[in-house]
Phi, psi and omega in degrees: 000316181295324177292318174300319178299315177300323178297312182292327183284337180282343182288149179284130178282147182304150180289140180281148181275125186280161178300329181287322176297315181300312172310314184291317180295317171305320178291318179302314183293323177296320173303313185295320182291327182291318179298321182289324174298312184294320177301312179298324176294318177298314177297326182289321181290324175299312177309313181298317182292320180297317175299318181293321176290329180292318179295319176291329176297315185294318187284342184269107184295340182277351183262127173256334181203160180213134181256124175276150176297164179294146185200174183278173187296324183292318181286327179290328177296322181292323178296317178304309183302313179289334173295317176298312178299317181281001179061050180230140183293133182224121181229142177264139181221164183097172180263139181298140176082350177245293182219038183286126183220176187233136170244135174251144187228139171293151185298323181284352182231039183296148184291147173280165177301318177302318175291325179292318179292326183288315177301318180295329176277359179079019180267159179285145181224132174206183186288329176301317178292325184289320179297316179300319180289324178292315178301320183295315181294321175299320185291319180293323175298319178292323180288328177288328178288321177298314177301320180287327177294320179299311182302313181301315179302317177300319185292325189265014181299133180240122186296154179296326187231154184286139179290341175294341184265357185297316185255013184298327183284344181265318187247356182088161184294319183291315180294326179295317183295320181296321180290316178303316182293325174291324174294319177294319181292323178299332185286348182279347182281006179090190186280130179231157182304143185301324184296329180284341180282347183277137178279104186289349184282154176285170179293321175301316182295319183295311179299318178300313183302319183292317182297322184293318175297318179302316177295320182301317180294321182288326175297319177294317177299319181292322174302314181295324180296312179298321180291322172302322180290325182291325182287339179276000000 
């Protein structure tokens, strides 16, 4: 214990604060409080001016929007707060620390997405630009509608002549109808692979088969007619 006590006694004690230093610290605190009070009063007056300007904006029927000058974030936050209370749209545009500003809009004249995007890009916006964009959209919509109608017409295309009449002059009407009946009957079997639906015969083979069927049909008709004559 004696050793510890001797060590502690040998250590330097913290310097005591003199009355002069205390007075200086007290003065600094008072100055800081005074600056804070002045700043609070200044922001209060700024808010009052914003509220007054906002009321005039709302009551003026000729005004649809209003642009505030560029300002820092603290002052912009006050404008946003007043706009929310007044039920007015408020948007910030421009680059922070350089030209960031606020525009307010009446609810019934709220900005379109085109207008907001243009303002965010730092571009000019007016009624002429809005009209041009509207006309461009209407033109694109009309073109898309015409293209859709054209696609539908192609899908709904109906040939001018019946496919059963295509070979009528070659094989006769009865043979054509018979071929059509077989084609329609085959469709009742349900879905089959597209490869199975293809006719592997050449055109010459197909026409030869059709002529053979026609002769066979004519022979059968002639035999039946001959038999009827014999019975008479």
